[in-house]
C-alpha positions as CSV (number, residue, x, y, z in Angstrom):
1,M,-0.2,-0.1,0.2
2,M,1.4,3.5,-0.9
3,D,2.5,6.0,1.9
4,G,0.0,8.6,2.2
5,N,2.6,11.1,3.9
6,Y,4.4,11.7,0.5
7,T,4.1,15.6,0.1
8,E,5.9,18.4,-1.0
9,E,7.7,18.6,2.2
10,N,9.3,15.2,1.3
11,I,11.2,16.7,-1.7
12,K,14.7,18.2,-0.8
13,T,17.1,20.1,-2.7
14,L,20.7,19.8,-1.0
15,E,23.5,22.2,-1.4
16,W,26.5,20.7,-3.4
17,K,28.7,19.9,-0.4
18,E,25.8,18.4,1.4
19,H,24.8,16.1,-1.5
20,I,28.7,15.0,-1.9
21,R,29.0,14.1,2.0
22,L,25.6,12.3,2.1
23,R,26.5,10.2,-1.3
24,P,30.5,10.1,-1.1
25,G,30.1,6.8,-3.3
26,M,28.9,8.8,-6.4
27,Y,32.0,10.8,-6.4
28,I,35.0,8.7,-4.9
29,G,33.8,5.1,-5.1
30,K,34.0,3.4,-1.9
31,L,35.1,5.0,1.3
32,G,37.3,2.5,2.9
33,D,40.3,2.9,5.5
34,G,43.4,3.1,3.1
35,S,43.9,-0.7,3.0
36,S,42.7,-1.1,-0.8
37,L,44.2,0.7,-3.8
38,D,40.7,2.1,-4.8
39,D,39.9,3.6,-1.3
40,G,38.6,7.1,-1.5
41,I,41.4,8.7,0.2
42,Y,43.4,7.7,-2.8
43,V,40.9,8.7,-5.2
44,M,40.8,12.3,-3.6
45,L,44.6,12.4,-4.0
46,K,44.2,11.4,-7.6
47,E,41.5,14.3,-8.3
48,V,44.0,16.9,-6.9
49,M,47.0,15.2,-8.9
50,D,45.0,15.2,-12.1
51,N,44.6,18.8,-12.1
52,A,48.6,19.4,-11.5
53,V,49.5,16.8,-14.3
54,D,47.1,18.6,-16.7
55,E,49.1,21.6,-16.3
56,Y,52.1,19.9,-17.2
57,M,50.4,18.2,-20.2
58,M,49.6,21.6,-21.5
59,G,53.3,22.4,-21.4
60,Y,53.4,24.3,-18.0
61,G,55.5,23.4,-15.1
62,R,58.2,20.7,-15.0
63,K,57.7,19.2,-11.8
64,I,54.9,18.4,-8.7
65,D,55.7,18.3,-5.0
66,V,53.6,15.7,-2.9
67,N,53.9,15.4,0.7
68,I,51.9,13.1,3.0
69,E,52.4,13.5,6.8
70,G,50.0,11.6,8.9
71,K,46.4,12.2,7.5
72,M,47.5,15.5,5.7
73,A,48.1,15.5,2.0
74,R,49.7,18.4,0.2
75,V,50.1,18.7,-3.8
76,R,52.0,21.8,-5.2
77,D,52.3,22.1,-9.0
78,F,54.1,25.0,-11.1
79,G,51.7,25.4,-13.5
80,R,49.9,28.5,-14.6
81,G,48.0,28.9,-11.3
82,I,44.1,29.2,-11.2
83,P,42.9,32.5,-12.1
84,L,42.9,34.5,-9.0
85,G,39.2,35.8,-9.4
86,K,38.1,32.2,-9.7
87,V,39.5,30.5,-7.0
88,L,36.4,30.0,-4.8
89,D,34.2,29.1,-7.8
90,V,36.5,26.3,-8.9
91,T,36.6,25.0,-5.5
92,S,33.0,25.2,-4.3
93,R,30.7,25.8,-7.4
94,M,29.8,22.5,-9.1
95,N,30.4,22.1,-12.9
96,T,32.8,25.1,-12.8
97,G,36.1,24.7,-14.4
98,A,38.4,25.4,-17.5
99,K,38.2,21.6,-18.8
100,Y,35.0,22.6,-20.6
101,D,37.2,25.2,-22.6
102,S,39.0,22.9,-25.1
103,K,41.4,25.7,-25.9
104,A,42.5,26.0,-22.3
105,F,42.7,22.0,-21.7
106,K,42.7,19.6,-24.6
107,K,42.6,15.8,-23.9
108,S,42.8,16.5,-20.2
109,V,42.0,14.0,-17.2
110,G,39.8,16.1,-15.4
111,L,36.4,16.6,-17.1
112,N,33.5,18.0,-15.2
113,G,34.7,20.3,-12.6
114,V,33.4,17.9,-9.8
115,G,36.6,16.2,-8.4
116,I,38.2,19.3,-6.6
117,K,34.8,20.2,-5.1
118,A,34.3,16.6,-3.8
119,V,37.9,16.7,-2.1
120,N,36.7,19.9,-0.5
121,A,33.5,18.5,0.8
122,L,35.0,15.6,2.1
123,S,37.7,17.0,3.8
124,S,37.9,18.3,7.4
125,S,40.3,20.9,6.3
126,F,41.0,21.9,2.6
127,I,43.3,24.7,1.7
128,L,43.7,26.0,-1.9
129,R,46.7,28.6,-2.7
130,S,46.8,30.1,-6.2
131,I,50.1,31.8,-7.2
132,R,49.9,33.9,-10.2
133,E,51.9,36.8,-11.7
134,G,53.3,37.7,-8.3
135,Q,50.1,37.3,-6.2
136,V,48.7,34.9,-4.4
137,K,44.9,34.0,-3.3
138,E,44.4,31.7,-0.4
139,I,41.1,30.0,0.8
140,E,40.5,27.6,3.6
141,F,37.3,25.3,3.9
142,H,36.1,22.8,6.7
143,A,33.6,20.2,5.2
144,G,33.1,22.6,2.2
145,N,32.4,25.6,4.1
146,V,34.6,28.6,3.8
147,V,36.3,29.5,7.1
148,R,38.9,31.7,5.8
149,D,38.9,33.8,2.6
150,E,42.4,35.9,2.4
151,A,42.5,39.1,0.2
152,L,45.1,39.0,-2.3
153,K,48.7,39.3,-1.4
154,A,52.2,40.0,-3.1
155,S,54.2,36.8,-3.6
156,K,57.6,35.8,-4.7
157,E,56.7,32.3,-5.1
158,D,56.8,30.5,-8.7
159,N,53.5,30.3,-10.2
160,G,51.2,27.4,-9.6
161,T,48.5,25.8,-7.3
162,E,49.0,24.4,-3.9
163,V,46.3,22.2,-2.3
164,I,46.3,21.0,1.2
165,F,43.5,18.7,2.8
166,I,42.6,16.3,5.5
167,P,40.1,13.7,4.7
168,D,37.2,13.8,7.0
169,E,37.3,11.2,9.7
170,T,33.8,11.6,10.8
171,I,33.2,10.1,7.1
172,F,36.2,7.9,6.3
173,G,36.6,6.6,10.1
174,N,40.4,5.8,11.1
175,Y,42.2,5.7,8.0
176,R,45.9,5.5,6.8
177,Y,47.8,6.3,3.7
178,I,49.9,3.5,2.5
179,S,53.0,4.8,0.9
180,E,53.4,2.0,-1.6
181,Y,49.8,2.8,-2.9
182,V,50.6,6.6,-3.3
183,E,54.1,5.7,-4.8
184,S,52.5,3.6,-7.4
185,M,49.8,6.1,-8.4
186,L,52.5,8.6,-8.9
187,K,54.9,6.3,-10.8
188,N,52.0,5.8,-13.3
189,Y,51.9,9.6,-13.8
190,T,55.5,9.7,-14.8
191,Y,55.4,6.7,-17.0
192,L,52.9,8.7,-19.2
193,N,54.7,11.8,-18.8
194,A,58.5,11.2,-19.6
195,G,60.6,13.7,-18.1
196,M,58.1,15.1,-15.4
197,V,59.5,14.9,-11.9
198,I,57.2,14.0,-8.9
199,N,59.0,14.7,-5.6
200,F,57.0,12.5,-3.1
201,N,58.1,13.3,0.6
202,G,61.5,14.4,-0.8
203,N,62.1,11.4,-3.0
204,K,62.4,11.8,-6.8
205,I,60.3,9.9,-9.2
206,V,60.8,10.4,-12.8
207,S,60.6,8.2,-15.9
208,K,62.9,8.2,-19.0
209,N,61.3,5.5,-21.3
210,G,57.6,6.0,-20.5
211,L,55.7,2.5,-20.6
212,V,58.8,0.7,-21.0
213,D,59.7,1.8,-17.4
214,L,56.4,0.7,-16.3
215,L,56.6,-2.8,-17.6
216,N,60.0,-3.3,-16.1
217,E,59.1,-2.0,-12.7
218,S,56.2,-4.4,-12.7
219,M,58.0,-7.7,-13.8
220,N,60.0,-9.9,-11.2
221,K,62.1,-11.0,-14.0
222,E,63.1,-10.0,-17.6
223,G,60.7,-10.7,-20.3
224,L,61.2,-13.5,-22.7
225,Y,62.2,-10.9,-25.2
226,P,63.1,-7.0,-25.4
227,I,59.9,-5.0,-24.6
228,I,58.2,-4.0,-27.9
229,H,57.8,-0.2,-27.6
230,L,55.7,1.6,-30.3
231,K,54.7,5.1,-30.1
232,G,52.3,7.4,-32.3
233,E,50.4,10.5,-31.9
234,D,47.9,9.8,-29.2
235,I,48.9,6.4,-28.5
236,E,51.9,4.7,-27.0
237,V,52.2,0.8,-26.5
238,A,54.6,-1.7,-24.7
239,I,54.4,-5.5,-25.1
240,T,56.3,-8.5,-23.9
241,H,55.9,-12.1,-22.8
242,G,57.0,-13.5,-19.5
243,L,56.7,-17.0,-17.4
244,Q,54.0,-16.1,-15.3
245,Y,50.6,-17.5,-15.8
246,G,47.8,-15.3,-16.5
247,E,47.6,-11.9,-18.4
248,D,48.6,-8.5,-17.1
249,Y,47.7,-5.1,-18.8
250,Y,47.9,-1.6,-17.7
251,S,45.7,0.8,-19.7
252,F,45.3,4.7,-19.5
253,V,43.3,7.5,-21.0
254,N,44.6,11.1,-20.8
255,G,47.0,10.0,-18.1
256,Q,44.3,8.4,-16.1
257,H,44.8,4.6,-15.1
258,T,41.7,3.0,-16.3
259,S,42.1,0.0,-13.9
260,Q,38.8,-1.6,-15.0
261,G,40.0,-1.2,-18.8
262,G,37.2,-0.2,-21.4
263,T,37.0,0.2,-25.0
264,H,40.5,1.0,-25.4
265,L,41.8,-1.9,-23.8
266,M,39.4,-4.3,-25.6
267,S,40.5,-2.8,-29.0
268,F,44.2,-3.2,-28.0
269,K,43.8,-7.0,-27.0
270,E,41.8,-7.7,-30.1
271,A,44.1,-5.9,-32.6
272,M,47.3,-7.4,-30.9
273,V,45.9,-11.0,-31.3
274,K,44.7,-10.4,-34.8
275,T,47.9,-8.9,-36.0
276,I,50.2,-11.7,-34.4
277,K,48.0,-14.4,-35.9
278,D,48.2,-12.8,-39.3
279,F,51.9,-12.3,-39.0
280,F,52.6,-15.9,-38.3
281,K,49.6,-17.2,-40.6
282,K,48.6,-19.2,-37.9
283,D,45.0,-19.4,-36.4
284,F,46.0,-19.6,-32.8
285,D,43.5,-19.5,-30.0
286,P,43.3,-16.0,-28.6
287,S,44.1,-17.2,-25.0
288,D,47.6,-18.6,-26.2
289,V,48.6,-15.7,-27.9
290,R,47.8,-13.7,-24.8
291,S,49.0,-16.1,-22.1
292,S,51.7,-14.7,-19.8
293,I,51.6,-11.2,-21.9
294,I,52.3,-8.2,-19.9
295,A,51.5,-4.8,-21.9
296,A,50.4,-1.4,-21.4
297,V,48.6,0.9,-23.7
298,A,47.9,4.6,-23.2
299,V,45.7,6.8,-25.5
300,K,44.8,10.3,-25.6
301,I,41.0,11.2,-26.4
302,E,39.2,14.3,-26.8
303,E,36.2,14.8,-24.4
304,P,36.5,11.2,-23.2
305,I,33.4,9.5,-21.5
306,F,34.1,7.3,-18.4
307,E,31.4,5.0,-16.9
308,S,31.7,6.8,-13.4
309,Q,33.1,9.8,-11.8
310,T,36.3,7.9,-10.6
311,K,37.2,7.3,-14.3
312,T,38.6,3.7,-13.9
313,K,36.7,2.6,-17.1
314,L,36.5,4.0,-20.4
315,G,33.1,4.1,-22.3
316,S,34.1,6.4,-25.2
317,K,33.6,4.7,-28.6
318,D,35.3,7.7,-30.5
319,M,38.7,9.3,-30.2
320,G,36.8,12.6,-30.3
321,P,34.1,14.5,-31.7
322,E,35.3,14.4,-35.3
323,G,37.7,11.7,-34.7
324,P,37.8,7.7,-35.8
325,S,36.5,5.0,-33.5
326,V,38.5,4.0,-30.8
327,R,38.4,0.6,-32.1
328,N,39.5,1.4,-35.7
329,F,42.2,4.0,-34.4
330,I,44.0,1.2,-32.1
331,N,43.5,-1.5,-34.9
332,D,45.1,0.5,-37.6
333,F,48.1,1.5,-35.3
334,I,48.8,-2.1,-34.1
335,R,48.3,-3.6,-37.3
336,K,50.9,-1.5,-39.1
337,H,53.5,-0.8,-36.3
338,L,53.5,-4.2,-34.4
339,D,53.7,-6.0,-37.7
340,D,56.5,-3.8,-38.8
341,Y,58.3,-4.5,-35.7
342,L,58.0,-8.3,-36.2
343,H,59.3,-8.0,-39.6
344,K,62.4,-6.2,-38.7
345,N,63.0,-8.0,-35.5
346,S,62.9,-11.7,-36.5
347,E,64.7,-13.2,-33.2
348,T,61.9,-11.5,-31.1
349,A,59.4,-13.0,-33.4
350,Q,60.7,-16.5,-33.1
351,I,60.9,-16.1,-29.3
352,M,57.1,-15.1,-29.2
353,L,56.2,-18.1,-31.5
354,K,57.8,-20.4,-29.3
355,K,56.1,-19.0,-26.3
356,I,52.6,-19.1,-28.1
357,Q,53.0,-22.7,-29.1
358,E,54.1,-23.6,-25.6
359,S,51.0,-22.3,-24.1
360,E,49.0,-23.8,-26.8
361,K,50.7,-27.5,-25.8
362,E,49.7,-26.9,-22.1
363,R,46.3,-25.8,-22.9
364,K,45.6,-28.8,-24.9
365,A,47.3,-31.1,-22.4
366,I,44.9,-30.0,-19.6
367,N,41.9,-29.6,-21.8
368,S,40.4,-33.1,-20.8
369,I,41.4,-32.6,-17.1
370,Q,39.6,-29.1,-17.4
371,K,36.6,-30.3,-18.8
372,L,36.3,-33.1,-16.0
373,A,37.0,-30.5,-13.3
374,R,34.6,-28.1,-14.8
375,D,31.7,-30.7,-14.6
376,R,32.9,-32.0,-11.0
377,A,32.8,-28.3,-9.9
378,K,29.3,-27.8,-11.3
379,K,28.0,-31.1,-9.7
380,V,29.6,-30.4,-6.6
381,S,28.6,-26.7,-6.4
382,L,24.9,-27.7,-6.3
383,H,25.3,-29.7,-3.3
384,N,28.3,-28.2,-1.4
385,R,28.4,-25.8,1.5
386,K,31.9,-24.5,0.8
387,L,30.6,-21.2,-1.1
388,R,28.1,-19.1,0.8
389,D,27.8,-16.4,-2.1
390,C,26.7,-12.8,-1.8
391,R,24.5,-10.7,-4.0
392,I,26.7,-8.0,-5.4
393,H,29.9,-8.8,-7.4
394,Y,32.9,-7.3,-8.5
395,N,32.2,-7.9,-12.3
396,S,28.8,-6.4,-11.9
397,N,27.7,-3.0,-12.7
398,D,26.3,-2.4,-9.1
399,E,27.8,0.8,-7.6
400,R,28.7,-1.2,-4.4
401,R,31.0,-3.8,-6.6
402,L,34.1,-2.3,-4.9
403,D,32.8,-3.6,-1.4
404,S,32.4,-7.2,-2.9
405,T,34.5,-9.3,-0.6
406,I,35.2,-13.1,-0.1
407,F,36.6,-14.5,3.1
408,I,38.4,-17.8,2.8
409,T,38.6,-19.6,6.0
410,E,39.1,-23.0,7.5
411,G,36.8,-25.2,9.3
412,D,33.1,-25.2,10.0
413,S,33.1,-23.2,13.3
414,A,35.2,-20.2,11.7
415,S,33.1,-20.0,8.5
416,G,30.1,-20.5,10.4
417,S,30.7,-17.5,12.8
418,I,31.5,-15.3,9.6
419,T,28.6,-16.3,7.6
420,K,25.9,-15.6,10.4
421,S,27.6,-12.1,11.1
422,R,28.4,-11.1,7.4
423,N,26.7,-8.6,5.2
424,V,25.0,-11.0,2.4
425,E,24.7,-8.3,0.0
426,T,28.6,-7.7,-0.4
427,Q,30.2,-10.6,1.7
428,A,30.8,-14.2,0.7
429,V,32.4,-17.2,2.6
430,F,34.4,-19.9,1.0
431,S,35.3,-22.7,3.6
432,L,38.5,-24.9,3.3
433,R,38.7,-28.4,4.6
434,G,41.7,-28.3,6.3
435,K,45.2,-27.4,4.9
436,P,45.4,-27.0,1.2
437,L,48.0,-28.8,-0.8
438,N,51.5,-27.0,-1.0
439,S,51.4,-26.1,-4.7
440,Y,55.0,-24.9,-5.1
441,G,56.8,-26.1,-8.1
442,L,53.4,-27.9,-9.5
443,T,52.0,-26.9,-12.8
444,K,48.5,-25.6,-13.4
445,K,47.3,-28.8,-14.1
446,I,47.0,-29.1,-10.3
447,V,44.5,-26.4,-10.1
448,Y,41.9,-28.5,-12.0
449,E,43.0,-32.1,-10.3
450,N,43.0,-30.8,-6.8
451,E,39.1,-30.2,-5.8
452,E,39.9,-27.8,-3.3
453,F,41.7,-25.5,-5.6
454,N,39.4,-26.1,-8.4
455,L,36.2,-25.3,-6.4
456,L,38.3,-22.1,-5.0
457,Q,39.1,-21.2,-8.7
458,A,35.4,-21.6,-9.6
459,A,34.2,-19.5,-6.7
460,L,36.4,-16.6,-7.9
461,N,35.6,-16.9,-11.3
462,I,39.2,-16.6,-12.4
463,E,39.5,-20.0,-14.7
464,E,39.3,-18.0,-18.0
465,S,40.9,-14.5,-16.7
466,V,41.6,-12.7,-13.5
467,E,39.6,-9.8,-15.1
468,D,36.5,-12.0,-14.5
469,L,37.1,-11.9,-10.9
470,R,33.9,-11.9,-8.9
471,Y,35.2,-10.1,-5.6
472,N,37.3,-7.0,-5.5
473,N,38.6,-8.2,-2.0
474,V,40.0,-11.6,-1.5
475,V,40.4,-12.0,2.2
476,I,42.5,-14.8,4.0
477,A,40.9,-15.1,7.3
478,T,42.6,-17.9,9.5
479,D,43.6,-18.5,13.1
480,A,46.3,-16.5,14.7
481,D,48.3,-19.3,15.4
482,V,51.0,-21.7,13.8
483,D,48.4,-23.8,11.7
484,G,46.6,-20.5,10.6
485,M,49.9,-18.9,9.4
486,H,50.7,-22.1,7.6
487,I,47.4,-22.0,5.9
488,R,47.9,-18.4,4.9
489,L,51.3,-19.3,3.4
490,L,49.8,-22.2,1.4
491,L,47.1,-19.9,-0.1
492,L,49.7,-17.1,-0.9
493,T,51.7,-19.8,-2.4
494,F,48.8,-21.0,-4.6
495,F,47.8,-17.3,-5.8
496,L,51.4,-16.4,-6.5
497,Q,52.1,-19.5,-8.4
498,F,49.0,-19.3,-10.7
499,F,47.4,-16.0,-10.2
500,P,49.9,-13.5,-9.3
501,D,47.7,-10.5,-10.8
502,L,45.4,-11.1,-7.8
503,V,48.1,-10.0,-5.5
504,R,50.0,-7.5,-7.8
505,K,46.6,-5.5,-8.4
506,G,45.8,-5.3,-4.6
507,H,42.9,-7.8,-4.6
508,V,44.5,-10.1,-1.4
509,Y,44.1,-9.2,2.1
510,I,44.7,-10.8,5.6
511,L,42.1,-10.5,7.8
512,Q,43.3,-9.0,11.2
513,T,41.2,-10.4,13.9
514,P,41.5,-9.6,17.8
515,L,43.8,-11.3,19.9
516,F,42.2,-10.3,23.0
517,R,39.1,-9.0,24.6
518,V,39.2,-6.9,27.9
519,R,36.1,-5.9,29.6
520,N,34.6,-4.8,32.8
521,K,30.9,-4.3,33.7
522,K,30.8,-1.1,31.6
523,E,33.0,-1.3,28.6
524,T,34.5,-4.0,26.3
525,R,37.7,-3.5,24.4
526,Y,38.9,-5.6,21.6
527,C,42.7,-5.8,21.3
528,Y,44.7,-6.7,18.2
529,S,48.3,-6.6,19.9
530,D,49.8,-7.0,23.4
531,N,50.4,-3.0,23.7
532,E,46.4,-2.6,23.0
533,R,46.0,-5.2,25.8
534,L,48.0,-3.4,28.4
535,K,46.6,0.0,27.3
536,A,43.1,-1.6,27.9
537,I,43.9,-2.9,31.1
538,R,45.1,0.5,32.4
539,D,42.1,2.4,31.2
540,L,39.5,-0.1,32.3
541,G,40.7,-0.2,35.8
542,P,41.2,-2.9,38.3
543,E,40.9,-6.8,37.2
544,P,39.2,-6.7,34.1
545,E,38.0,-10.0,32.4
546,I,40.6,-10.8,29.6
547,T,39.8,-13.3,27.1
548,R,42.5,-14.6,24.6
549,F,41.0,-15.6,21.4
550,K,43.1,-18.4,19.9
551,G,40.7,-19.4,17.1
552,L,38.1,-17.7,15.1
553,G,35.5,-20.4,15.9
554,E,36.1,-19.2,19.5
555,I,34.5,-15.6,18.7
556,S,30.7,-15.6,18.5
557,P,28.8,-14.5,15.4
558,E,27.6,-11.5,17.3
559,E,31.1,-10.3,18.1
560,F,32.5,-11.2,14.7
561,G,30.0,-8.6,13.3
562,H,32.2,-5.9,14.9
563,F,35.4,-7.2,12.9
564,I,34.0,-7.7,9.5
565,G,31.7,-4.5,9.3
566,K,32.7,-0.9,9.1
567,D,35.6,-1.3,11.5
568,I,37.1,-4.2,9.5
569,R,40.9,-4.4,9.6
570,L,42.5,-5.7,6.4
571,E,46.2,-5.9,5.9
572,P,46.9,-5.8,2.2
573,V,49.4,-8.2,0.9
574,I,51.5,-5.8,-1.4
575,M,53.9,-7.1,-4.1
576,K,56.5,-4.9,-6.1
577,K,59.0,-6.1,-8.6
578,A,61.8,-5.5,-5.8
579,D,60.1,-8.3,-3.8
580,P,61.9,-11.6,-4.6
581,Y,59.0,-13.7,-4.0
582,T,60.0,-16.2,-6.4
583,Q,63.0,-16.9,-3.9
584,F,60.8,-16.5,-1.0
585,L,58.7,-19.5,-2.2
586,E,61.7,-21.4,-3.0
587,F,63.1,-21.0,0.5
588,F,60.0,-21.4,2.5
589,M,57.8,-23.8,0.3
590,G,60.6,-25.8,-1.6
591,K,62.4,-28.8,-0.5
592,N,63.3,-28.9,3.3
593,T,66.8,-27.9,3.6
594,P,69.4,-27.1,6.4
595,E,69.3,-23.5,5.6
596,R,65.7,-23.5,6.4
597,Q,65.7,-25.5,9.4
598,D,68.4,-22.9,10.8
599,F,66.3,-20.1,9.9
600,I,63.5,-21.2,11.6
601,I,65.4,-22.2,14.8
602,D,67.3,-18.9,15.0
603,N,64.0,-17.0,14.5
604,L,61.6,-19.1,16.7
605,R,59.7,-17.1,19.2
606,I,57.4,-18.9,21.9
607,E,54.3,-17.1,23.1
608,E,53.9,-16.6,26.8
609,E,50.9,-17.9,28.2
610,L,48.6,-15.5,30.2
611,P,48.7,-16.0,33.8
612,E,45.7,-18.2,35.1
613,T,44.0,-15.3,36.7
614,A,43.6,-13.5,33.3
615,R,42.1,-16.4,31.5
616,V,38.2,-16.9,31.2
């Protein structure tokens, strides 16, 4: 029955800052606490950086200074500076900016004049200074409200814009910046703008070779052949093959890292496969051509259309109002220049051919096993209780897709607690049966032969491609004891062996659960370390009750809701080129050696038991 109280009074018009603060997801995606690459605090930093990089792309300023101290972020560019009479408008009036004027900004990252306003509205403190032709204009906001508007002053500083902001803790909660994530974002800007210098907390970031540097930085080992580097007007491409499983792509539009790809990435993959098949005059399966590839593509488009304000996926079908289609532009470029390169570099062409043939051979060898595994997975999935799925998935178009999470846990009691306390919209649970197999040194065939791995792969939906991943956050949730640590290591070995992109692209996390509960009659504290436990004991007064959680199954579903809800603590598994993870896996997961035994003995720590009076 319809609500009879629906009247004119129910219709509300919000001010720009109120709407942004009420619906932040429309402007910066998910909020997050900084543990994920796509959390809002990084989107806010990116919005400010986009404006600074646009100045460089237009030929103004050679460097950008970036500083992060605690929760405060500062970006100073040395471009033209915002016109001093418009500083207030561009920071607080929606859909106001220079990006609408193609004469001032062509093929820019910023588009709609929204990003900087979102940063302003979502910051507890936001200061913008514009220095232009010997004068400076400075305005300070709190939550989008002007608290200080300085009159024009004389200045001897170089032209440019400085933005200082602190994301609002009342919106983001207790967040933190992870320097590796910030550095990765800043490096992407330099790869796309060779010669541009970014000084991050005093460290100089610069690229001389563009996307070649990106691929070299991203690979743990050298590619099978020298990186194929192709450049043209409004397009740059870098390609090589490695020894890893899967495919690894980096795509960009106007300097924006389109982590979700879009029309340009689809067109690039299609054109690359077709060109290689035509060059070798062989009808390879596309998956064999793309297997173990690592590639990057960057294009510049006039007036690009993205599928959201966070600009992670390109929707444009054309290069500009009067330009060719994205598909035709990329196809024509790749067909000519990649074909020319392979004709001129026969040694590279032969290495590529050998790799494709090896991939084809391996694929055919596991085809029959794969079919049996698929059938078994389908049959088992109809009756098994391993996966308790959620409703919203990462590969959907739902605005909550970034919150989609799967917890991988061991044992019925632990999975039962998480299942009962989870958010069924965005949180799924996969239950392991005991410790998984040590997959180090095994071929991918084991993924299909081992029921546990096969079902996990099917649950994640990564059998064909990691790009089909169903959950943005893959969370390993195990006990904080020796067995739990061992299961973590076995799962990480599995991911690093066969699906390293999951780790490299920031999808894998460790769930942090409290080690202790300290409480009295008035208050309960959950403590994640001994230091937190000791502080809680001091704060709560004499003889509080202390519980040591030794397993996830010991935590009731009611309590578990605190640890996987808004205040969830996730520790990201971060992998960089400098991390020698292959050596790490060999040392810890390879054959038992005297060196490893000595290492374990030398680093063994035995946890002291709590006194009897502190136990429940």
